[in-house]
C-alpha positions as CSV (number, residue, x, y, z in Angstrom):
1,M,0.0,0.0,0.0
2,S,3.0,2.3,0.5
3,D,3.4,2.7,-3.3
4,V,0.6,5.3,-3.3
5,K,2.1,8.7,-2.7
6,K,-0.9,10.9,-3.4
7,V,-4.6,10.2,-3.9
8,V,-7.5,12.4,-5.1
9,L,-10.6,11.7,-3.1
10,A,-14.1,12.4,-4.3
11,Y,-15.2,14.2,-1.1
12,S,-18.6,15.5,0.0
13,G,-17.7,16.1,3.7
14,G,-20.5,13.7,4.7
15,L,-20.1,10.7,7.0
16,D,-18.8,8.2,4.5
17,T,-16.2,10.4,2.8
18,S,-15.1,11.9,6.1
19,V,-14.4,8.4,7.4
20,I,-12.7,7.5,4.1
21,L,-10.4,10.5,4.4
22,K,-9.2,9.5,7.8
23,W,-9.0,5.8,6.8
24,L,-6.8,6.7,3.8
25,Q,-4.5,8.6,6.1
26,D,-4.2,5.7,8.5
27,V,-4.0,2.9,6.0
28,Y,-2.2,4.3,3.0
29,H,-0.2,7.1,4.8
30,C,-0.3,9.2,1.6
31,E,-1.0,12.8,0.8
32,I,-4.6,13.5,0.1
33,V,-6.3,15.9,-2.3
34,T,-10.0,16.4,-1.9
35,F,-12.4,17.2,-4.8
36,T,-16.0,18.4,-4.2
37,A,-18.2,19.0,-7.3
38,D,-21.1,21.4,-7.5
39,L,-23.5,19.8,-9.9
40,G,-26.4,21.8,-8.7
41,Q,-27.3,19.6,-5.7
42,G,-28.5,22.7,-3.9
43,E,-26.3,22.3,-0.9
44,E,-23.7,24.7,0.6
45,L,-20.3,23.2,-0.3
46,E,-17.9,25.4,1.5
47,P,-18.3,23.4,4.8
48,A,-16.5,20.6,2.9
49,R,-13.5,22.9,2.7
50,A,-13.5,23.6,6.5
51,K,-13.8,19.9,7.2
52,A,-11.0,19.0,4.9
53,L,-8.8,21.7,6.5
54,K,-9.6,20.4,10.0
55,A,-8.6,16.9,8.8
56,G,-5.2,18.2,7.9
57,I,-5.6,18.7,4.1
58,K,-3.4,21.4,2.7
59,P,-5.4,24.4,1.3
60,E,-3.8,23.9,-2.1
61,N,-5.1,20.3,-2.1
62,I,-8.7,21.2,-1.7
63,F,-10.7,21.6,-4.9
64,I,-14.4,22.7,-4.9
65,D,-15.5,23.2,-8.5
66,D,-18.7,24.7,-10.0
67,L,-19.4,22.2,-12.8
68,R,-23.1,23.1,-13.3
69,E,-22.9,24.5,-16.8
70,E,-20.5,21.9,-18.0
71,F,-22.7,19.2,-16.5
72,V,-25.8,20.3,-18.3
73,R,-24.2,21.5,-21.6
74,D,-21.8,18.6,-22.2
75,F,-23.5,15.6,-20.5
76,V,-27.2,16.1,-19.9
77,F,-28.1,17.8,-23.1
78,P,-26.2,15.4,-25.4
79,M,-28.0,12.5,-23.6
80,F,-31.4,14.1,-24.1
81,R,-30.7,14.6,-27.8
82,C,-31.0,10.8,-27.9
83,N,-34.2,10.8,-25.7
84,A,-32.4,8.3,-23.6
85,V,-34.5,6.3,-21.1
86,Y,-33.3,3.3,-19.2
87,E,-35.7,0.3,-18.9
88,G,-38.6,2.5,-20.2
89,E,-38.8,4.9,-17.3
90,Y,-35.5,6.1,-15.7
91,L,-34.1,9.3,-17.0
92,L,-30.5,8.5,-15.9
93,G,-30.1,11.4,-13.4
94,T,-27.4,9.7,-11.3
95,S,-25.7,7.8,-14.2
96,I,-25.0,10.9,-16.3
97,A,-23.2,12.8,-13.4
98,R,-20.6,10.1,-12.9
99,P,-18.6,10.5,-16.1
100,L,-18.0,14.2,-15.4
101,I,-16.9,13.4,-11.8
102,A,-14.5,10.7,-13.1
103,Q,-13.2,13.2,-15.7
104,R,-12.5,15.9,-13.1
105,L,-10.9,13.4,-10.7
106,I,-8.4,12.5,-13.4
107,E,-7.8,16.1,-14.4
108,I,-7.0,16.9,-10.8
109,A,-4.8,13.8,-10.4
110,N,-2.9,15.0,-13.5
111,L,-2.7,18.6,-12.2
112,T,-1.4,17.6,-8.7
113,G,0.7,14.7,-9.7
114,A,-1.4,12.1,-7.8
115,D,-1.0,8.5,-8.7
116,A,-4.4,7.3,-7.3
117,I,-8.0,8.3,-7.0
118,S,-10.6,7.2,-4.4
119,H,-14.4,7.2,-4.2
120,G,-17.1,6.3,-1.6
121,A,-19.2,4.0,-3.9
122,T,-20.1,0.7,-2.3
123,G,-19.3,-2.7,-3.8
124,K,-23.0,-3.3,-4.3
125,G,-23.8,-0.4,-6.6
126,N,-23.4,0.9,-10.1
127,D,-21.4,4.0,-9.2
128,Q,-18.2,2.1,-8.5
129,V,-18.4,0.8,-12.1
130,R,-19.2,4.2,-13.6
131,F,-16.4,6.0,-11.7
132,E,-13.8,3.4,-12.5
133,L,-14.6,2.7,-16.1
134,G,-14.4,6.4,-16.7
135,A,-11.1,6.7,-14.8
136,Y,-9.5,3.9,-16.7
137,A,-10.7,5.2,-20.0
138,L,-9.1,8.6,-19.3
139,K,-5.9,7.5,-17.4
140,P,-5.3,3.7,-18.0
141,G,-2.5,3.4,-15.4
142,V,-4.3,5.1,-12.5
143,K,-4.6,3.2,-9.2
144,I,-8.1,3.2,-7.8
145,I,-8.8,2.9,-4.0
146,A,-12.4,1.8,-3.3
147,P,-12.6,1.5,0.6
148,W,-15.9,-0.2,0.6
149,R,-14.2,-3.2,-1.1
150,E,-11.3,-3.2,1.3
151,W,-12.4,-2.3,4.8
152,D,-14.7,-4.0,7.3
153,L,-16.8,-0.9,8.1
154,L,-19.8,-2.3,6.3
155,S,-22.6,-0.7,8.3
156,R,-23.7,2.7,9.3
157,E,-23.1,1.8,13.0
158,K,-19.5,0.8,12.3
159,L,-18.9,4.1,10.4
160,L,-20.3,6.1,13.3
161,A,-18.2,4.2,15.8
162,Y,-15.1,4.8,13.7
163,A,-15.9,8.5,13.4
164,E,-16.4,8.8,17.2
165,K,-13.2,6.9,17.9
166,H,-11.1,9.2,15.6
167,G,-12.9,12.5,16.6
168,I,-14.4,13.0,13.1
169,P,-17.2,15.5,13.4
170,V,-20.7,14.1,12.5
171,E,-23.7,16.3,12.2
172,M,-26.6,15.6,14.6
173,K,-28.8,14.6,11.8
174,H,-26.5,11.6,11.3
175,K,-26.4,10.7,15.0
176,A,-30.2,10.9,15.2
177,G,-30.6,8.8,12.1
178,G,-31.2,11.7,9.7
179,S,-33.0,11.0,6.5
180,P,-34.3,7.5,6.2
181,Y,-33.0,7.4,2.6
182,S,-29.8,7.4,0.7
183,M,-30.0,10.4,-1.6
184,D,-28.2,11.7,-4.6
185,A,-28.9,15.1,-6.1
186,N,-27.8,17.2,-9.1
187,L,-29.4,19.6,-11.5
188,L,-31.1,16.8,-13.4
189,H,-32.7,14.9,-10.5
190,I,-32.8,13.8,-6.9
191,S,-32.9,10.1,-6.0
192,Y,-34.0,8.2,-2.9
193,E,-33.0,4.6,-2.0
194,G,-32.8,2.4,1.1
195,R,-34.6,1.8,4.4
196,H,-38.4,2.4,4.0
197,L,-38.1,1.9,0.2
198,E,-36.4,-1.5,0.5
199,D,-39.9,-3.0,0.8
200,P,-41.1,-2.8,-2.9
201,M,-44.8,-2.8,-1.7
202,A,-44.3,0.2,0.7
203,E,-45.6,3.5,-0.8
204,A,-43.0,6.3,-0.6
205,E,-43.8,8.6,2.3
206,A,-45.3,12.0,1.3
207,E,-42.7,13.9,3.2
208,M,-39.8,12.2,1.3
209,W,-40.3,14.3,-1.9
210,R,-38.3,17.5,-1.9
211,W,-38.5,19.0,-5.4
212,T,-42.1,18.3,-6.4
213,V,-45.5,18.8,-4.9
214,S,-47.9,15.9,-5.3
215,P,-50.2,16.1,-8.3
216,E,-53.1,16.3,-6.0
217,Q,-51.6,19.5,-4.4
218,A,-50.5,21.1,-7.6
219,P,-52.2,24.3,-8.8
220,D,-55.7,23.9,-10.3
221,A,-54.8,26.2,-13.1
222,A,-52.6,24.9,-15.9
223,E,-49.4,26.9,-16.9
224,Y,-48.2,27.2,-20.5
225,L,-44.6,27.2,-21.4
226,E,-42.8,27.7,-24.7
227,I,-39.4,26.1,-25.2
228,E,-37.1,27.1,-28.0
229,Y,-34.7,24.5,-29.5
230,A,-31.5,24.9,-31.5
231,R,-29.8,21.8,-32.8
232,G,-31.7,19.6,-30.4
233,D,-30.9,21.6,-27.2
234,P,-33.3,23.9,-25.3
235,V,-31.9,27.4,-25.4
236,A,-34.8,29.7,-24.4
237,L,-37.9,29.6,-22.2
238,N,-40.8,31.9,-23.1
239,G,-38.6,33.8,-25.4
240,Q,-35.8,34.4,-22.9
241,K,-32.4,33.0,-23.8
242,M,-30.6,31.2,-21.0
243,A,-27.4,29.3,-20.2
244,A,-27.8,25.6,-20.2
245,H,-27.9,25.1,-16.4
246,D,-30.4,28.0,-16.0
247,V,-32.7,26.3,-18.5
248,L,-32.7,23.1,-16.5
249,F,-33.0,24.9,-13.2
250,E,-36.1,26.8,-14.4
251,L,-37.7,23.7,-15.9
252,N,-37.2,22.0,-12.5
253,R,-38.9,24.8,-10.7
254,L,-41.9,24.9,-13.0
255,G,-42.2,21.1,-13.2
256,G,-41.9,20.7,-9.4
257,K,-44.6,23.3,-8.9
258,H,-47.0,21.3,-11.0
259,G,-46.1,17.8,-9.6
260,I,-44.2,16.6,-12.7
261,G,-41.4,14.1,-12.8
262,R,-41.9,11.6,-9.9
263,L,-41.0,8.0,-10.5
264,D,-41.0,4.9,-8.4
265,L,-38.9,2.2,-10.1
266,V,-37.4,-1.2,-9.5
267,E,-34.4,-1.2,-11.8
268,N,-31.8,-3.8,-12.8
269,R,-28.4,-2.8,-11.6
270,Y,-25.3,-3.6,-13.6
271,V,-23.9,-5.8,-10.8
272,G,-26.9,-8.1,-11.2
273,M,-29.3,-7.2,-8.4
274,K,-32.6,-5.5,-8.5
275,S,-32.9,-2.2,-6.6
276,R,-35.8,0.1,-5.9
277,G,-35.4,3.8,-6.2
278,C,-37.7,6.8,-6.2
279,Y,-36.7,9.8,-8.4
280,E,-37.7,13.4,-9.0
281,T,-36.8,14.6,-12.5
282,P,-39.2,17.5,-13.3
283,G,-37.1,19.4,-15.8
284,G,-35.9,16.2,-17.5
285,T,-39.5,15.0,-17.9
286,I,-40.5,18.3,-19.6
287,M,-37.4,18.2,-21.8
288,L,-38.0,14.6,-23.0
289,K,-41.6,15.4,-24.0
290,A,-40.8,18.7,-25.7
291,H,-37.7,17.3,-27.6
292,R,-39.7,14.5,-29.1
293,A,-42.4,17.0,-30.1
294,I,-39.9,19.2,-32.1
295,E,-38.3,16.1,-33.6
296,S,-41.7,15.0,-34.8
297,L,-41.7,18.0,-37.1
298,T,-38.0,18.0,-38.2
299,L,-36.8,14.4,-38.4
300,D,-37.2,12.2,-41.3
301,R,-39.3,9.2,-40.5
302,E,-36.6,6.5,-40.9
303,V,-34.1,8.7,-39.1
304,A,-36.5,9.0,-36.2
305,H,-37.1,5.3,-36.1
306,L,-33.4,4.6,-36.3
307,K,-32.9,6.8,-33.2
308,D,-35.6,5.0,-31.4
309,D,-33.9,1.7,-32.2
310,L,-30.6,2.9,-30.9
311,M,-31.9,4.7,-27.8
312,P,-32.1,1.6,-25.5
313,R,-28.5,0.7,-26.4
314,Y,-27.3,4.3,-25.7
315,A,-29.3,4.4,-22.4
316,S,-27.7,1.1,-21.3
317,L,-24.2,2.5,-22.1
318,V,-24.8,5.5,-19.9
319,Y,-26.4,3.5,-17.1
320,N,-23.6,0.9,-17.1
321,G,-20.8,3.5,-17.1
322,Y,-19.6,3.4,-20.7
323,W,-19.9,7.2,-21.4
324,W,-16.2,7.3,-22.3
325,S,-16.4,4.2,-24.5
326,P,-15.8,4.4,-28.3
327,E,-19.3,3.0,-29.0
328,R,-21.0,5.8,-27.0
329,A,-18.9,8.3,-28.9
330,A,-19.8,6.8,-32.2
331,L,-23.5,6.8,-31.3
332,Q,-23.2,10.4,-30.1
333,T,-21.7,11.4,-33.5
334,L,-24.7,9.9,-35.3
335,I,-27.2,11.4,-32.9
336,D,-25.7,14.9,-33.1
337,H,-25.8,14.7,-36.9
338,T,-29.5,14.0,-36.7
339,Q,-30.0,17.1,-34.6
340,Q,-28.7,19.7,-37.1
341,N,-32.3,20.6,-38.2
342,V,-34.0,20.1,-34.8
343,N,-34.8,23.8,-34.4
344,G,-38.0,25.5,-33.4
345,R,-40.5,26.1,-30.7
346,V,-42.6,23.7,-28.6
347,R,-45.5,24.9,-26.4
348,V,-46.5,22.7,-23.5
349,K,-49.2,22.8,-20.8
350,L,-48.1,21.8,-17.3
351,Y,-51.0,20.5,-15.2
352,K,-51.1,18.2,-12.2
353,G,-48.3,15.9,-13.0
354,N,-48.7,16.0,-16.7
355,V,-46.7,17.6,-19.6
356,I,-49.1,18.1,-22.5
357,V,-47.8,19.2,-25.9
358,V,-50.2,21.8,-27.3
359,G,-48.1,23.2,-30.2
360,R,-44.9,23.0,-32.1
361,D,-43.4,25.1,-34.9
362,S,-40.2,24.9,-37.0
363,R,-40.7,27.3,-39.9
364,A,-37.2,26.8,-41.3
365,D,-36.8,23.1,-40.8
366,S,-40.2,21.6,-40.7
367,L,-40.9,18.5,-42.8
368,F,-44.6,18.9,-42.2
369,D,-46.3,19.9,-45.5
370,P,-49.9,21.1,-44.9
371,T,-50.6,21.1,-48.6
372,I,-50.0,17.3,-48.6
373,A,-51.4,16.4,-45.1
374,T,-54.6,18.4,-45.4
375,F,-58.0,16.6,-45.3
376,E,-59.4,19.3,-47.6
377,D,-58.8,19.6,-51.4
378,D,-55.0,19.4,-51.8
379,A,-55.2,20.7,-55.4
380,G,-53.3,17.7,-56.7
381,A,-50.4,17.8,-54.3
382,Y,-50.9,14.1,-53.5
383,D,-52.2,11.6,-55.9
384,Q,-54.3,9.1,-53.8
385,K,-54.2,6.6,-56.7
386,D,-50.5,6.0,-55.9
387,A,-51.5,4.3,-52.6
388,G,-53.0,1.3,-54.4
389,G,-49.8,0.2,-56.0
390,F,-47.8,0.9,-52.9
391,I,-50.1,-1.3,-50.8
392,K,-50.1,-4.1,-53.4
393,L,-46.3,-4.2,-53.5
394,N,-46.0,-4.2,-49.8
395,A,-48.6,-7.0,-49.6
396,L,-47.0,-9.1,-52.3
397,R,-45.0,-11.4,-50.0
398,M,-48.1,-12.0,-47.8
399,R,-50.2,-12.7,-50.9
400,I,-47.7,-15.3,-52.2
401,A,-47.6,-17.0,-48.7
402,A,-51.4,-17.1,-48.6
403,N,-51.6,-18.6,-52.1
404,L,-49.1,-21.3,-51.0
405,R,-51.2,-22.1,-47.9
406,A,-54.3,-22.4,-50.1
407,R,-52.6,-24.8,-52.5
408,K,-51.4,-27.0,-49.7
409,G,-55.1,-27.1,-48.5
């Protein structure tokens, strides 16, 4: 273990990573660099700096980075260009944050001359896979220290006892039990797992939800919202241009206000087990619906169907930690090519948990031709007689098979 001279720790300042910091000092006897990412989780991150300093970390070895814009612009938006949904429901809120954290861990390791990185993901979860696949893709020779796969502190009680023994400050909410859930938050979503939710039949408690009101408590009046798209990305709300992270923040606010984006899901983890989680993704739910609406005007039919065929593969790559893989990059190149003409406006109505598309417009790039689609006199724009030959040709193989069955009696 003495071959590790310096390690970059993904550090939140919470119970787990505070214990990990001390454990690394005691077991690996190495210099430690802490990295705390602001991905829009809505928490004050400066206390992490004070805790790291108190634990003996040098000021120049403490990194607290605002990654909100990069997160949305370079990770969330590219994923939503694909309309990626895992197992039919999950909008990948936790999954998409991990490749950015892995990237920054490696950047800091290179900047500080560290030879190792460390994270607090458990040996049961997906995050260990996502962090480490990303790290190896970006720095093949990096050493990775995953304490949950090495130590014997495999329960909350053991972590608390270790913290007390070594004088690690633990907030009262942890001592009192705190939230009954394991939570992860960023600008795209907040997730809840564990304890009460480990019974798949137990309904999530009303007070658990933090970002959204229940649909029953949402306003009785619908709210209309216009979203402008440029090359597949939302760039303005109600005519106001915004930075990427501000777009998502405002969509979260509006969606949460109207009870949009709650999900209760039992998903299949990459490590093989089933796991129940509850999620709030209000802004992402609105984006998914609106993006598909503008694509319905601007994408060729077969291109749209090809994207739908590829989407589950893309979603699985993100879920399973393969963001930095060549196959995800190749898919992204194709997807981004399809988005060159995905420009225009979508109008949605937000009402009691629902996102209802009520209008879409793409004057420059629309493939919708009203002179052909009309139910009125089209003045010869479409010759309906052509449909007969089209149908007969498409039925030919079935007609031949039917004649064969008839001859066989």
